[in-house]
C-alpha positions in Angstrom: 89.6 71.0 114.3 90.2 73.5 116.9 92.6 76.4 117.1 95.9 75.8 118.8 95.6 79.1 120.7 93.7 82.3 120.6 94.8 84.3 117.7 98.1 86.2 118.7 96.5 89.6 117.6 93.7 88.9 120.2 96.6 88.0 122.9 99.1 90.7 122.5 98.0 94.2 123.3 98.1 96.5 120.4 98.8 93.7 117.7 95.3 94.0 116.3 95.4 97.8 115.9 98.9 97.6 114.5 98.0 95.2 111.7 94.6 97.1 111.1 96.4 100.4 110.7 99.0 98.9 108.3 96.2 97.6 106.1 94.2 100.9 106.4 97.4 102.7 105.2 97.6 100.3 102.1 93.9 100.9 101.3 94.6 104.8 101.1 96.9 104.4 98.1 94.2 104.2 95.4 94.7 100.6 94.6 91.2 99.3 93.4 89.2 97.5 96.0 88.5 94.5 93.9 92.3 94.1 93.0 93.1 94.2 96.7 90.4 91.5 97.5 91.9 89.3 94.6 95.3 89.7 95.9 94.3 89.0 99.5 92.4 85.8 98.4 95.3 84.5 96.2 97.9 84.8 98.9 95.4 83.1 101.2 95.1 80.2 98.8 98.9 79.9 98.4 99.4 80.0 102.2 96.5 77.7 103.1 94.8 80.3 105.2 91.1 79.3 105.4 90.2 82.2 107.5 91.5 84.8 105.2 90.4 82.8 102.0 87.0 82.7 103.3 86.9 86.4 104.3 88.2 87.7 101.0 86.1 85.4 98.8 83.0 86.7 100.8 84.3 90.3 100.3 84.6 89.5 96.5 81.1 88.4 96.5 79.8 91.3 98.5 81.1 93.9 96.0 79.4 92.0 93.2 82.1 89.8 91.6 80.9 86.9 89.8 81.5 83.3 90.7 83.8 82.7 87.9 86.3 85.3 89.1 86.1 84.0 92.7 86.3 80.3 91.8 88.9 80.6 89.1 91.4 82.8 91.1 93.8 79.8 91.5 94.0 79.5 87.8 94.1 83.2 86.8 96.7 82.5 84.2 94.5 80.3 82.2 91.2 81.9 83.0 89.7 84.7 80.8 88.0 86.5 83.7 90.9 88.9 84.7 92.2 92.1 83.3 95.9 92.6 82.5 96.2 94.9 85.6 94.7 92.2 87.8 97.0 89.5 86.2 100.1 91.8 87.0 99.0 92.2 90.6 98.3 88.5 90.9 101.9 87.9 89.4 103.5 90.1 92.0 101.3 88.5 94.7 102.7 85.1 93.9 106.2 86.3 93.7 106.2 88.3 97.0 104.3 85.4 98.8 106.7 82.8 97.3 110.0 84.5 98.3 112.0 81.4 98.9 111.0 79.6 95.8 113.6 81.2 93.5 117.0 82.9 93.5 115.5 86.1 92.1 112.2 86.3 94.3 110.5 89.1 92.4 112.0 89.1 88.9 112.3 92.3 87.0 109.7 91.4 84.5 107.1 90.7 87.2 107.8 94.0 89.0 107.9 96.0 85.6 104.5 94.5 84.5 102.9 95.6 87.7 104.6 99.0 87.5 103.2 99.2 84.0 99.6 99.1 85.4 99.9 100.9 88.6 101.2 104.3 89.6 103.9 104.5 92.5 101.2 105.0 95.1 99.1 102.1 93.9 102.2 100.0 93.5 103.1 100.8 97.1 99.6 99.9 98.2 100.0 96.6 96.4 103.2 95.7 98.1 101.8 96.8 101.5 98.7 94.7 100.8 100.7 91.6 99.9 102.8 92.1 102.9 99.9 92.5 105.2 98.0 89.4 103.9 101.1 87.3 104.3 101.2 88.4 108.1 97.6 87.5 108.6 98.0 84.2 106.8 101.1 83.2 108.8 99.3 84.0 112.2 96.2 82.2 111.3 97.8 79.2 109.7 100.5 78.8 112.5 97.7 78.7 115.1 95.1 76.9 113.0 92.4 79.6 113.4 89.0 78.4 112.3 86.9 80.2 109.8 83.1 80.6 110.0 81.7 82.4 112.9 84.8 84.6 113.3 84.6 85.6 109.6 80.9 86.2 110.0 81.5 88.5 112.8 84.3 90.3 111.1 82.3 90.9 107.8 79.5 92.4 110.0 81.9 94.6 112.0 85.1 95.1 110.3 86.4 98.0 112.5 88.3 97.3 115.7 86.3 97.0 118.7 88.7 97.3 121.7 91.2 94.6 121.4 89.0 92.2 119.3 87.5 92.2 115.8 
């Protein structure tokens, strides 16, 4: 497999920095790091983005998450490895990622469950995180970006370096 083109964020000046700044803003809200990685990995599973799934699974492992939580993420409803707050975040992630799947894309009960576990700043960070990962997933999946070496490089040097990562 080979990419259809270079990643658009590497082609369009300022795009990489804009997406990274968006994600940086989301990280400043107090949303727990592990929750953020779980959300990013789950949305990436739904969207079939191998680059992001690879990256966020590696991040989960790097912060000490056990294999059970990483491997069972796709079955979070049935798996005993997630807290109620994480389940609420994953439920919101699925609703926001699958907006077209139902008439009421984010039902009140899904929103209210997330709001029960996160304060307004964290909830805002959660919504921004979901939006950002969905943007990355769409860029990578549409252009068939390849995981592996790029993710290895990103994990080693996550800060922007000029217009590349």
